[in-house]
C-alpha positions as CSV (number, residue, x, y, z in Angstrom):
1,M,5.2,-6.9,-27.4
2,S,7.4,-7.5,-24.4
3,N,6.0,-7.5,-20.9
4,S,9.2,-8.3,-19.0
5,L,9.3,-4.9,-17.2
6,C,5.6,-5.2,-16.3
7,D,6.2,-8.7,-15.0
8,S,9.1,-7.4,-12.9
9,L,7.0,-4.6,-11.5
10,L,4.3,-7.1,-10.6
11,D,6.7,-9.5,-8.9
12,N,8.1,-6.6,-6.8
13,Y,4.7,-5.4,-5.8
14,Q,3.7,-9.0,-4.8
15,K,6.8,-9.3,-2.7
16,A,6.3,-5.9,-1.1
17,I,2.7,-6.8,-0.3
18,M,3.8,-10.0,1.3
19,L,6.2,-8.1,3.5
20,V,3.4,-5.6,4.5
21,A,1.0,-8.5,5.2
22,E,3.6,-10.4,7.3
23,T,4.4,-7.3,9.3
24,I,0.7,-6.4,10.0
25,S,0.3,-10.0,11.3
26,Q,3.2,-9.7,13.7
27,F,1.4,-7.3,16.1
28,D,-0.7,-8.6,19.0
29,Q,-4.1,-6.9,19.6
30,E,-2.7,-4.5,22.3
31,Q,0.3,-3.5,20.1
32,W,-2.0,-2.9,17.1
33,G,-3.6,0.2,18.5
34,K,-0.7,1.5,20.6
35,G,1.8,3.9,19.2
36,I,4.4,6.5,20.0
37,D,2.6,9.5,18.6
38,F,-0.6,10.4,16.6
39,F,0.5,8.6,13.4
40,Q,3.2,6.2,14.5
41,V,0.6,3.5,15.5
42,P,0.5,0.2,13.6
43,S,-3.2,0.4,12.7
44,K,-2.8,3.9,11.3
45,I,0.4,3.4,9.4
46,A,-1.0,0.2,7.8
47,Y,-4.3,1.9,7.0
48,H,-2.6,4.9,5.4
49,T,-0.3,2.5,3.3
50,L,-3.3,0.6,1.9
51,D,-5.4,3.6,1.3
52,C,-2.5,5.0,-0.8
53,L,-2.1,1.8,-2.7
54,D,-5.8,1.9,-3.4
55,F,-5.4,5.5,-4.6
56,Y,-2.4,4.7,-6.8
57,F,-4.2,1.8,-8.5
58,R,-7.7,3.1,-8.7
59,E,-9.5,2.1,-11.8
60,N,-9.9,5.6,-13.2
61,P,-7.1,8.0,-12.2
62,N,-9.2,11.0,-13.5
63,E,-11.9,10.4,-11.0
64,E,-11.7,12.0,-7.5
65,Y,-10.5,9.5,-4.9
66,I,-12.3,9.5,-1.6
67,W,-9.7,8.9,1.1
68,G,-10.8,6.5,3.8
69,H,-13.8,5.2,1.8
70,R,-13.2,1.6,2.8
71,F,-13.8,2.3,6.5
72,H,-15.9,5.4,6.3
73,G,-13.1,7.8,7.4
74,G,-9.4,8.4,7.0
75,W,-6.9,7.1,9.5
76,W,-6.6,10.6,10.9
77,E,-10.4,11.0,11.3
78,L,-11.4,7.7,12.9
79,P,-11.1,7.5,16.7
80,D,-8.7,4.8,17.9
81,E,-11.5,2.3,18.7
82,R,-12.8,2.6,15.1
83,Q,-9.4,2.0,13.4
84,P,-9.5,-1.0,11.1
85,T,-8.6,-4.4,12.6
86,Q,-5.6,-6.4,11.3
87,E,-8.0,-8.8,9.6
88,A,-9.9,-6.0,7.9
89,L,-6.7,-4.5,6.6
90,L,-5.3,-7.8,5.4
91,K,-8.6,-8.3,3.4
92,Y,-8.2,-4.8,2.0
93,L,-4.6,-5.5,1.1
94,K,-5.7,-8.7,-0.7
95,D,-8.3,-6.8,-2.7
96,V,-5.8,-4.1,-3.7
97,E,-3.2,-6.8,-4.6
98,E,-5.7,-8.4,-6.9
99,R,-6.4,-5.0,-8.6
100,I,-2.7,-4.3,-8.9
101,A,-2.1,-7.7,-10.6
102,Q,-5.0,-7.2,-13.0
103,H,-3.7,-3.7,-13.8
104,L,-0.1,-4.6,-14.4
105,T,-0.9,-7.7,-16.4
106,S,-3.1,-5.6,-18.7
107,L,-0.1,-3.4,-19.6
108,N,2.8,-4.0,-21.9
109,D,6.2,-2.5,-21.5
110,D,5.5,0.2,-24.0
111,D,2.8,1.5,-21.7
112,L,5.4,2.3,-19.1
113,V,7.0,5.1,-21.1
114,T,3.7,6.9,-21.9
115,P,2.3,9.5,-19.5
116,Y,0.4,7.9,-16.7
117,D,-2.1,10.8,-16.3
118,E,-0.9,13.7,-18.4
119,E,-3.6,16.1,-17.0
120,K,-2.8,15.5,-13.3
121,Q,0.7,14.1,-13.2
122,H,2.3,16.6,-15.6
123,G,3.5,14.0,-18.0
124,E,4.8,11.5,-15.4
125,T,5.4,8.1,-17.1
126,G,3.6,5.0,-16.0
127,L,6.9,3.6,-14.8
128,G,7.5,6.7,-12.7
129,H,4.1,6.4,-11.1
130,Y,4.4,2.7,-10.3
131,V,7.9,3.1,-8.9
132,Y,6.9,6.0,-6.7
133,A,3.9,4.0,-5.4
134,L,6.2,1.1,-4.5
135,R,8.7,3.4,-2.9
136,H,6.0,5.0,-0.8
137,T,4.7,1.6,0.2
138,M,8.2,0.5,1.3
139,H,8.8,3.7,3.2
140,H,5.7,3.1,5.4
141,H,6.5,-0.6,5.6
142,G,9.8,0.4,7.2
143,A,8.0,2.4,9.8
144,L,5.6,-0.4,10.5
145,S,8.5,-2.9,10.7
146,L,10.4,-0.7,13.1
147,L,7.3,-0.4,15.4
148,S,7.0,-4.2,15.3
149,L,10.6,-4.5,16.5
150,Y,10.1,-1.8,19.1
151,Y,7.3,-3.9,20.6
152,G,9.6,-6.9,20.7
153,N,8.3,-8.9,17.7
154,E,10.7,-11.0,15.6
155,E,12.2,-9.3,12.6
156,G,10.2,-10.2,9.5
157,S,11.6,-12.0,6.5
158,W,13.0,-10.3,3.5
159,A,11.6,-11.4,0.1
């Protein structure tokens, strides 16, 4: 069985995760917790992005996901002083990246055309699920990157 599509998905996830990690690392401590509205804060955008990746790649998609489980509250619930640090989120990102790699390497290309979770996703294919999760990640990376530029940081690299 071929795995070239799964390998390509994994490669794109690894490159996207590298971009997110690089952008998280660009903020200084003051910038990290400062934003332009309730959500457009580097710490909150990064936390939301990783919590969603964790959700998209949870071990059992039929089990209920507890949002914010890693830091005992969602980004919208935690007061500013309890938002995760850059170091904590980079560790979270590394953990999720390892799970993504394990998951995608366990699949073969035929798995991508079968329903991801027929009960909850209304027959969405695995490929549709993984592409959506990547698109969602890059959407929030764009916002995070723009905030980094807004605060005067260098533009990140493109992988």
